N, C-alpha and C positions, 0 to 999 in steps of 0.2 A: 236615479235622478227624482226628485220631485216634479208632478204635473200640478196647473194650476194659472193664476193669473202673475203675469211676469214683475217683479218688484224692483226698481231702481234701486233701490237701497240693498238689494242682496247682492253677494260675492261674485253673482255675473256680469255686474254692471261694469265691475271693473277690466274685465276682458276686452279684448279687440270684437268690432263690429261684425267682422266676419263672422268670430265663434259664437256669437251672440243671436246672430242671423240663423247662424247653422242649427243652435240648441233650438231657435223657435219652431225650423224646419221638423225639428222632432219631435217637438212637444213639449219639450221641459222649460219652464218657465221660473220656478222656484226652486233652490239650490238642496239638498239633502244638508242635516247637520254635520257630515264629514266635510263637504262643497263649502257650507255658510264658513266654517272653522279653518279651513287647511287652502283655499283660495288664493287668499292676500297676502299670506308670509309666505306661501310658494313663487306666489308672483315675486315677491322683493328679493328673490334668490336665499333665503334661509334654508338652512338643515332640517328637515322636517320630517317624525316618526310619525305617522298618522294610524291611529290603533283604532277601531271601529269595526262589528259585527260584519258577517259578511250580508250579501244585499243592499248595501249601504250609501253608493254608489261613491266608496274610497277610492277606484281605479279613474273615473273621470275628475276625480278631486285633485288628483296629481297631475293627471295627463292634461287637463283645459289650461294651467297657467305654463307651464311648460310648452304646450302648441305655442301659444300665445307667444312667449318668449322666443322661440324657434320662427314664428314669425316676423318677428320686429329684427331679425338676424337672417334672414332667409339667405342673402348675399354671399354668406359667410361661408367659405370653402370647409371639406370635410364632414365627420357625422357630430352633432350640434347635441345629440340626447341618447344614452342608452337606457333601455328597458329591460332589466332582467330578472327572468323567472328560475323557479326550481323545477320546471315540466314544461316537456316541448308542447304538451297540448296546451298548456295557458298561452305558449307561445301562438299557437295556429289561433284559437279563439280572440287573443288579444289585437291579431292581425285584419282579424276580419271587422272586426269593431272599431280598427283603426282607420280603413279603406274610405269609410264614407268620408272622415275629418280629411284624410289624405289629399280626398279630388277636391274638397270644398277649400281648402288653405292653401293647395296647391304646393304642398310638400312632399316628399318621399320619404315612404315608412316602409323597409322590409325586415325578413327573417334570415338570422343565420345561427344554425346551430348544425350536430353531424350528419343529418340526411342533407343538408342543403344542397343542391346539384353543382355539378363543378362549374357550369355554365355561370349562373346564378352569383358562385362568390367569385370570380373571373369578372364579372359586371358590377360588383359591391366594389373591387379593388377600382377597377375603372371610374367608376361612378359612384361615390358613396352615398346613401341615403342620409336625408338630416336626421332621421331617428331609426336605429337598430335594435331591434328585438330579437336577445339571445339569452343565453343560459350560462351561469357559470364556469361550465367547463371548456365554454364555448372561448368565453372571454379568456380564460388559458390559452387557449390554441391560438388568438389573433393578438395577443398582447407582446409577442417575438418578433411576429409577421413582420419584415421591411416596410413593404407598401401599407399595410394596416397600419402598424402605428402611425403611418404619418397623418393618417386618418382620425386617429385618436385622437390625436394633439387638439384635436378642435371641440372635444367632449366638454361642453358645461353645465348638461344636467345628468343627472343619473338617478334612474328610479327603479327599486328593490323590489318586488312585488313577493306576497306572504314570506317576510324576510323572518318572520319566526320558523319557520321550515326550515330556512340554511342556516340560522344560529346552531342550532344545538348540536351539530354533527360537524365531521373533518370535513364538509364542503368548505361548512361556514367558516373554519378557520382560514382556510385556502381562498377561500373570496376573498376574506380580512384583506390578507395581505397582497391578494391581484390588487384591490383598489386603491393600495399604497403604492403598488406598481405604476396603476395609472395616472395616480394624484404626480408620481412623479416625472411621469411623461407628458401631461398636458402642459399649457403655457400661463394658466393661471390655474387655480381650485375650484374643484366642479363642485358644484352644488350634489346635494344627497340627500333623497327621499326614500322614506322606506313606509312600506304598506304592511301592515300584520295583522292577526286576529287578536281577539282578544285575551293578552297571556298575566300572567302573575309578575311579570320583574321587567316594566316597560323600560325603568334605564337602563338594565343591562342588555335591551335592544339596540337602545338608542346611541351607547357605548360602542356596541358592535357595530354600525353603521358609519359612525363619523370617526371612530378610531378617538385617538391620545389629542388632547388639546385642540379640540373644534368644536364649537357651540351649536346646540342642536336643539330644537323647540318640540315637543314635546305633547301631542295633539291627540287625548283620550277621547273616546266619544262611548257615552253610555250603553248600558244594553238596554234594547227598548223592553220595557214594561210587561209588551205584548206576549214576550214569549211566553210558550204555555209547553210545560213538561207534565208527562202522566206514565205511571209505573204501573204494569197489569201483570198479573198473574195468572193466567187461563187456567182453566179446573176443567177435565173432563166429563163431558156430557157421555151419556148413553152412544149416541152417535159416533163419538169419539174412539168409544169401544172398540165399536165395529173398525171404524176408519184404521183405527191404529192394527189390526190384524191382515189389512189388507197392504199397508205399507211396511209391515214387517218391524214397526217398534212400540212406544209404550203408548198408554193411553194420555198421560200430563205432554208425551210430546205431541202424539195427534193433536190435543186441544190446543196446544200452540199455533202446528200449521194451520187448524182450523180461522183463528185469528187474524190471523198473516191473509188467509183469504178474503175473511169479510174484508178487512182494511182495502186488502187490494181492490177489491169490485165495489165497495164505497169512495174511492176515490180516483180522480184520471191519473195521476201521476205520483209516483211511492219509491223513494228510496229506501232501502232496508240494510242496512251498516250492519257488518261484525266484523269480529277482530282477528281473523285471520283467514287465507287463503283458502286453506282445506275446508273451513267450517261455511264459508262462501261457495264452495263447487257443492259439499252435500247440501246445504240447506235451497239451494236453487234446483238439485237434482231432485230430492222431496216434494218440491214446489211443483215441479214438473210433472211429478208422477201423478198431483193430483189437477193435472191438465191447465196448470196457471201457466200464461205465457210470460215468463219472468227469464231474464238473460242474468249472466254474471261478470263482473268487473273487478280486475283484479290485478294486481303489477306481473305478473308472469304469462299475460294473455299479450300478444303481438301489439303493435301502434294498429294495424289495420282492423283486429277485431274491435278493439275498445272503440277507436272510431265509428266503426258500423255500429255497434253497440249505441256509443252516445246520440248518435244521428237517427237513430229508430225510436230511442226516448223524446230527444227533442221535436222529431216530427209527428209524436202523438202513437205510434203504431206498437209502439212498446209499452206499457202502464207500468210495470214493477222491475227495476234491478237489484239485486243483491249485491253490496260490492264492500271492499274494503278501503282503508284509506286515501286510496286513489282518488275518489271523488269527494275527499275533504274540502281542499283544494277547490278554487274558483272557475275549474271547466266547465266551460259552456252547456249545461244538458238542459234548457230552455226552464220552464216551468215546474216548481216540484208542490205540491199541494200538502204532503205529508213524509216526513222523516220517522220510521221505524229505527230504534238501536235493538239490536238481540241480543240479550244479556248485558248485564252493565258495559257502561263507556271506559269507566277506570279513570277517568279522570274528567275534571269537568272544562277543562279546555275544548278537552276530544269534543263534550257532549254538546259543547255551544257553537262551534264549526259544524258539526254534522247538523241540528238541528238547524242551523243559520242556513242551511241550504233551503229552507222551506218558506212559503208564505211570501213571495217578491212580489212585489207591486201594489198600487192604492189600494186600501181599506183591505191589504191583507196581511199576515203575522203568521212567524215562526211557529210551527206544531210538531212538537215531536212524541212520541210513545215509545218505551221501553218494557220490552218482551222480556218476562223474565222468568228464570227455569227452577230456582230452588231461594231459597231463605237466606241462605249467605248472599246472593245475587240481587234480590229484595234489596237487604241492608246497605250491601254496597250501592247500589242505583241511588238508595233514598242519600246517601251521606252526598254522593256526585252531586244531586240538582239540587239539594239545599246549600252547597259551597258554592255551586254557580249560581243560585238566586242571588247568594249573599257577595259575590265578586271576589272569593278565596280563589283562585287561578293558581295553576302551577307554575313556579318559575322556569325559565328554559336554561338548561344547562350548559353553557357554552366549554367548547373545547380549550384549555389551556395550555400551550408550548407544547405541541403536539408535534413530533417528533420525525415524523414520517413526514409529513406536511411541508414541516422546517426544509427539509431536504430537498423537495420536490421544488419550494419556492426558491430555495438557492439556486438550484439551475436552472430557475425561470428569470431571475435577475443576471445570469451571468449572460443567457440569449440577450436578454435585454440589451445589455449593456455592451457586451465582450469584454467586459472585466469588472470588477469592481471589489474596492478595501473590505475587509472585514469590517471594520468600525464602522462603513459605511452602509456595509448590507444591516448591523446589528443596529443603528439610526432608523432605517426605514422600517424594517420589522417590526420593532416594536412601536411605531406608532400605530400598527394595529390591533385592536383592544386585546386579541387574543395571545398575545404576544407582548403586553405591557411587561411582564417582568421579565422576559429571557433575558438571561445573563451571557457575559463571554462565553464562560466555561463550558457552556452546555451548544453556543453555537461553535464553538472551536472542535467538540469533540464531534458534532454531527460533522462538520468538511473534511474532518480528518480520517473518519469514517467511509465518505463518500469518495475521498479521494483513494481510498484502501480498494472501490467498489471501479474506480479509474472512470467515476462520473464527472468529479472535478478534477483541479490540480492546484496546490497552494503554493505559489511563489512569494519568496520575499521581498517587503514593499522596497521602494525606492524613496532615498531620502533627499525631499523637493528642494534641504538649502545647499546639501553636497553634489546634488547631481550624478549620484553611484549608489549602488546596493550596499545596503550596510546599515549602521547607525540608525534611526530611528523606524527604518523599516523593518529591523529585526523583532521588533515587541509584535507579540501576536494579532492585537489587533490590525498594525500596518500591513499585514499579508494581506495579497492579492489573489480574488479567485478568478481563475479562468477555467476555459472551457476545454472539455477533450472531445475525440472522435466518439464519446459513449454520450455525453452531458443532453445533444440534441433527441437520441432515439431516446434516451431514459425520461427524456421532458413531455416529451408525447405519447410515451406509452402509459403513463402515469396520470393524464389529464382528469381522470374521474377516481375519486376516493372512494366511490360507491365500490365494497367487495366483489370480485366475479364466483358469484356462489353460483353453483351446482347443484341438481335437483337429480333425485333417483327415485325411479319406481320400482315399487314393491310387487314383487310376484307369487303368485300362493303356487308351489310346487306340485300342489296336490291336483291341480285344476287346471294350470297354465295361467288363471285369471288375472288380471291388474286390480292391485286391492287399493292401493294408495299413492302419493307421492312423498316421500321424505326430504326437508332437507338439507342443508350439508353440513348444520351446523351438528345435527344428531346424529350422522352418518360418520363424521370424522371423531366427536368425542366420544361418542357412545357404541355403537354399531361393532357387532363381534361376532364369530360364529358360536352359537348357543344359548345366544342373548334372547331374553323373554322382552317383549317391549308391547303395550298396549296401543292398538291404530284403530279408529273406528268403532270402536266398542268391543274389541277380541283380543285376544290377549296370541299374538304369532311368536314363534320362534326362530330366529335368523340360521338356517341350513348352510347358508354359503353365499358367493356375491357372483353376479356374470360377470361374461368381459367385457360387458361394455358400461359395466358398474351396478346393474341390477340385483336387490337384495330377494333373495329365494328365500323365503319365509313357506311353513308349515305351521295349522294353526293347533292351538293348543289349549289346555283346560284349566290348567293351574294359574290363578291369577298372582296368587301371593308371591311369586318370584320376578315379576314385571315392573319395568318399568315404564313411564307415559314416552310413547314416540310422539313428534311435534315434527310441523312443519315452516320452521322459524318459532320467535318467540312473543308470546302476547305481550303488547304494551306494558312495563311494570307499575305494579300498581304504588304510588308515591308511599312513604313511611306515615307523613300527616292522618293520609285518608286513613291508610290501613288503621290508624291508631282510635281513627273516629269512630272506624266500626266497630272497633273493640269494646269502646268506651259506650258507645249506643247498646251492645249489648249487654252490659253491665247495667246500664240504666233500665234496659227491660227486665232486668231480671229482678230488680227493685219493685218497677210498676207492676211486676204480676204479683208478687209478696204483698203489694199495698193495695190492689184492687182486683185482682184474679182475673181472671181469664178474659171475661165479656167485659169487665169494665176497664182492661189495658185496651181490649178492641176499640171499644166507643170513644175512649180518649183519644186513641193516637189514627182516627179514622178524621177527627176535624181538623189536625194537624200532618197528616201526612199526604203528599199529591200520588194516592192511590188506593185502590179498593181493597176492600173489606177482607176479602179470602187473603190477599197478597200479606196482609197483616197478620190473619190469624193463622197462618205456614209459620209464620214468622216467630209469633209468641206460644206455638206449639213446640217449636223446634226448643224456645228459650226451658218452657218447662220441663221437657224432657233433659233438657242438658242439668236442670235446677236435681229433678229426681235422680239422675247420676249421681249424686251427691259432687259434683264437679264444677270448682270456683267457674266465671267466666273470666277468660284471658283479657285484661286491656293493658292500655299503657302503659303500666309500672305494676302487673301480674300477672306472672305469665305459670303455666303448667306444664308438668312432664308427665306427661301419661305413658303406660305400657299396655300391651297387647302383644299376648303370643312372644314373636321375636321382633314386634317392632316397638320404635322410643318415637313418640309423637311429641314435639316440644312446641307447645301451643305460644306463640309470638305474634303479636300484632303489629309488625313493625314492616310491614310491605319486602317488595322479592328479594330486593338488592342487599337488604341486611342482611336476611334468613338465610340467603346463598351463604354471606361470609359466614354464619352461623352454623350453617350445614359443612362446611371444609373444617371448621377450628373443632366444632361437639365432633362431627366421624372420627378427626383423628385424634382427642382426647377419649374416645371409647374405645379407639381401635388397642387403646394400653390395656383393658381390659379384657374385652374379648374382639373379637373377628368381627367386623364391619362387612355386610354385601356390598350394600349402597346406601346411596339418600338422595332426597331433592325438596325441594322448599317451594311454597307458592305464598301468597302475601301474608297470611297468619300461620303460617306452620311450619317444623322439619320434622321431615319423616325419615328417622335411621331404621333399617334393617337389617337385625344380626343374623349369624347364623344359629344362634341357640333362642330358646323361650328366655325371656328377663323374670327374673325371681324378684321378690319383693327386697331381699338385700342387696342385689343388682343395681337395682330400681335406686335404693337410700346412696348406696355408694357413689353411683355416677351425679345422681341431684348434690351431694356434697363436692363434688370431683367441680363441678360446674358452678357450684357458690364460691368455691375456694379457688376459681380461676381468676388470676387479674389480666387488667389490659393487656398488660406488657406480656404476659404469660399466654395472653390470648393470640397478639401478636406473632412471638416465637410460633405457635403450634401452627399459625398459616403458611408462615416463611421457613416452617420447617418440612411442611407438606411441599411447597415451591422446588424447594432442592431434590424433593425425594422422588415426585411425578411431575409436576409442573403441569396442571391441568389447562391450561390454558393457551397449547401449543395451535390448536386452531386457527385463534386469532393472530398468534405471532405469524403463520405464513401468507396471513393479509398485510400486516406490517412490512413483513421481509418484501411482498412482493411493491409497494409501493415505494419501499427503500433500495428496489431496481437490484436487492441481493437472489433474487427468484424470478423466474418469467410468470406473469400474469396467469393465471387459471389452470394452472396444474394441480393433476389428482394424485394428492399424495396423503394418503391414510394419517391418519395422528401418530398412530404408532408408528411409522415409515419416518415421519416428519423427525419425531420425536431421536428417535436413533441416529438418524443422519445428518440434520442439521441444531438441533437445539445445543451442542454444547460449543459450536462454531458462533451462535450466538449470542451465548450466556456471555455478561458485562459489556455487552455493544447496545448502542443505540435501539436497537431490534427489541431486545429484553426489556430496556428500560421504558420503549415506547408502548410495547406488549401490557408491558404492568401498569402503567399510567389510564392506559384505555380499559384494560378489563374492572382497575378500581375505582373508574369515575363510571363506568356503563353496567357493567354486570355485578359486580359484587363492593358493597359500602362497608369496607372493613373498618372505619372510621365509626360509621351507626353502631357495629355489632360490638366494638369496643366499647363504645358507652353503655350498650344494655349488659354487657357483664361487668362492668364498673357499678352500675346502679344494682346489680344483684349481688356483686362482691360486698359492696359496702352496707346492704340492707336496704338501702332507701329503694329497692324494689324486691317482691317474693317471688318464689319459686315452690309452689304448691307440687307434690304427686301424688297420682293416682295407679292403683294397678287392678285391672278387669279380667277373671278369667274368661267372664261371659262375650265378651264383645266390647270394639272401642264405644268411646262417646259421641253422642252425634255430632260435634265438631270436629272429632276427629276422621268422621267417613268423609268429610271434604277434600281430605287429599288420600286418603285412601280408595274411594272410590275414582279418583282422578277428577276430580269436581268440574274440569275446562271441556268436559267432551259430552256436550248433552245429549240424550237417547236418537233425538232427529237427526243428527250430525255422524249416527255410527251407522254401520253395515247392521243391514238385516240378522235377526237375530236365526241361526239355523238350526234345524231341527240334528243337521250331521256334525255330529261333536269332535272329531277328530281327523287329517289330513288323510285317511284310509277310507274316511266313509267318502270323503270331499270327493278323492280321484275316483272311488267306483262307482258315484253316483254321476260325475262329471262324461267318465267312458264311456257309464251307459248311454246316454245322452247324443254322443259320436255319430255322426252320419258314416258310414262303412259301405263299401263297394265290395261283393266276393265273386271271382268268376272261377268257372271251371276248369282248369286245365287237362282233366282227361276227355270230356268232348267238346272243347271249345264252343258252347252252344248255350250255355247258361250262365245268367248272374244273378245278384241278389243286390239290393239297394235299398237300402235303412238303416234304423239306428240299432247298433249292437245289440239294444236290450231285447230287440225282438227275434234276435235270434236263437234256434235252440241251443242246447248244450252240444249236442253234435250234428252242425250245419252237413248237409249234403244234396249236392245238384238235383235238382226236382227231374231234369231228365235220364241220367243216366245211374244216378245213386253215388255216384264216388265223392269222397270229402279231401278230395285236392283241388280245394279251391284254394286261389291265388289274392292276395289282402290289397286291393288294387288302391286303397289311398298309398302306400307304403313305397311305390313303383313310379319308374322313369313317366314321366308323361308320353314319351312316344310308345309307351307298352302296349297299346293299341294297335300301333301302325306291324310289330314286331308280331302280334297274334296273328295278324291278318296274312302276315308273309307265310305263316306256319300254315296256318289253315287252307292255303291257297297252295302252297310249296313252292312258293317263289324264294331263291335264295335269300340268305340274312347277313347281314353283314357280322364283324367281330362284335360291335356295337348292340345289336340286334340277340345278338347269342348271351350276352352278361344281360340283360336287360328280363330275358327269359328264364333264366339262371337264378336271378335273384327273386322272380315269381315263385321259381318251384322251391326255393327255402322258404318263402312265405306260405306257398299251398303246404308243404311238409308239414309245418308247424301246428296249421289248424286239421290236418288230417290227424296229427298224434296227439294233439292236445286241444280239439274242438275248440270251442267258444274263446277258452282261458287264451290258445293263442292268438286269437282275434284281440282279446284283449291287451294283452301282451305288448301287441305291433302296434297298436292304436296309442302308448304313450311316446312321445316327443324324445327323441334320441335315443330311442331303442329299436334296433334290427335286426334281422333275424338271428345274427349272431348271438346278441345280448341275450334274448327273449329264449332261446334257444336253452342258454347258461341258467335262465331263471326258472324254465320251466323245468328245466332235468331235475332239480333240489326237488326233498321231499319236506313236503309241508306238515303240520300237524292241526293247523288253521290257516283259514283264506286270507285272514290280516296278515298273514305273514307274507302271504304270495305279494300283496298290494306292499308293503313294506318294502319288498325286495324292487317292485316296480318304481319306489320312490327314490331309493338311495341310488338306483341304474340312471335315473333320469336326472337327479342333483351331480353327478359326476360327468355327466352329459356336459350340464348347462356351466359349470364352473370348468370344463377341460375341455372345452369344443373346437375352439384353437386349434388345438393337439390332433383333434380325430379325422380321420376318414370313412368314410361309408362301409359299413361292415353288410 
């Protein structure tokens, strides 16, 4: 809120005097723009969607008039207002803010979500608050509750915070129907108020908020002109070359880290946004190596850890947080001086939301810096900033007619009402905007499938006029839905539409070190023994899987057969933004031809919000591409490039269209040559064949693409679905939400396909999976449009074959551009897993004990042992490896030394000690090395050591193989 002189003409003047006095007590006298425009319409009871940037007081713009009306009707029983937020953390912050108002106004405000203690829940049932703060999932939970339903009948106001976050996923579709269920429960229609960040489709959000047939006022507050954006491309200095050696990274990466250090030291508080959890962890780790006090904040951390970090930042004891989208929303972390976006934000709405976290308060303004890593990153960031300045924001994509959500809400309606006619359920659900076009056929199909699962039952309707079964009651829409013994359990087990995703640790088999964490999607869809994948800047081969889901890997050198590993997907780049980047490249090519390099830099330096170095890097890449005799791919110009066994289809269409093209083109190419695999980014599709691409083969494939009609492309796509169905991963989650599978089961994709796919084919589970994939992952319609343009000649497809190397633009995907060097593991001089294991064992701590004289031991690293270890007292080589023995070995040795009678257990312990000592006596240091490997005991070590090895590497390979066998089968092993 603004501060200053109080104006009776302001929007505050229409509020109750108690509220005005409280505002004065807080020092707020002049409303902000959102408050000035929204308070009166809300006070009058209008449905309002308020769209405004962060930090402009939109929360109070909604709360103050609602509190005013609650004050006027404080004598009415029940819950008068609901405040729904998408995150529990927002609930906590809001409760802190509202505690002041509750005390001043004599109103009760409480929070209810999944972590609310049972005692508080009981108290809310006995004495409901005037205003309840909750989440969409908790609203789902309390709607059918007999006692809470009674209190919900009194709801007169609903505020939905960060509504844009809810609207674009299945949580939103579920929530929209829940509001209609609440509407059916309340005695009068309640007021709906939505608070949203700036979005590109305000009308869609408004319809989502109020449903069908209700009026809504959209209040859109302009973005302040004071928003400041800057794009930087740090370049290494001499010090960065030295720093890079200490950080085991590149000088360019060190330069970016140096710039971050400078920004942290020059600002009191700073948020550093990245685009994935993996990048957040790695960047914070690198900054800590530079002695920077930073913390990392993302969704995988525990609630307690996130709260600790937020509290430290707010208190000023922590100056910088490296974070993901978890801090985009209005979580209260106190004052933020500067926001840094590390690499392209990929969307204008994301940029605005993140930078809007800074500069709150009088005489301050939001300020953000984008640190870029490579020329394509610079171009993408420039396009994003320009779109943000011009107000070209991405639309919100609502999920229409999601069938798994529909099933869940049908169960909810049955629990709400006991029973409901099909036509009444259809009428109510259609009032929710995401289901405005729901047809009776789809509804009946879902209900019948639910009945087959035992979740509801369908009964013939009762003819009201005849008073008997039959008659009109036989019509499908007259049938009645009733509950079963499973209905309640199914409903409450699936309150959340968020998938239960598992995370998998990656372990280096040669060293035992933790490498990284991979997301459920990659493991389920791609991971298999023998697969090479790229993670943290290195190529790894999957050797096996541990009993608890660990991914056991060894490092390899050959990157050509590798695919990128990932920990969740990056936010997909929208089609029109990718096209803008392509068109900008074409503009730069013409500019360079017209003005040359220096003239182009001078011209752009006055237009772009970036430094000259960033511009120079972009221009240099442009010149190199021109010298390569390759055209610039644009919206309607495509390039098919071949390099060795790679085909790169340059397509500035965004990830979702390019993914669809990847499925289609790989299926098309398979008709000519075997395809090893493919993947896509925003600007390219990369296909890898088992053989090199020839000039004739390239031209033939180009003709195949041009000849492909949209209908033919769709046929290829569905041909692929019938052959292998690459979306089983998503089908598992849909099946869980239908209640056809228990939630959270670990079912590898191949096993899922073998066991469940055929039974789900043709069911709502299959249909919903396909609908979801075509909405969120693959834009088949967009791909068909691309191929239509190529087929009709309205778009061009050029080809280029180069034996020397790929074009500069192709390197973006060949080098896995989304992994910047400072986010990668240190480059090691150890080139393979054998060298890794050798070095790791050499550094291991070992203790040897002489079984001959019982009077000498050695403690130190394996590397410090001589090739033939001997007791320094008696000279014997009968040295037991204590690391591998029972913790009670010393007690057994003491008994032997003192001549005390030993137990059977003591004798077993000493026998094992003797077996280790025999190996050291026979094989010296090599025996110690074998016994230091996890999973290798005396028996296995003896077998490995007994083999004749021409080279030492073969010995270590034997150790690796034995370790792998142990890790993948250890549940069946007994100690040897």
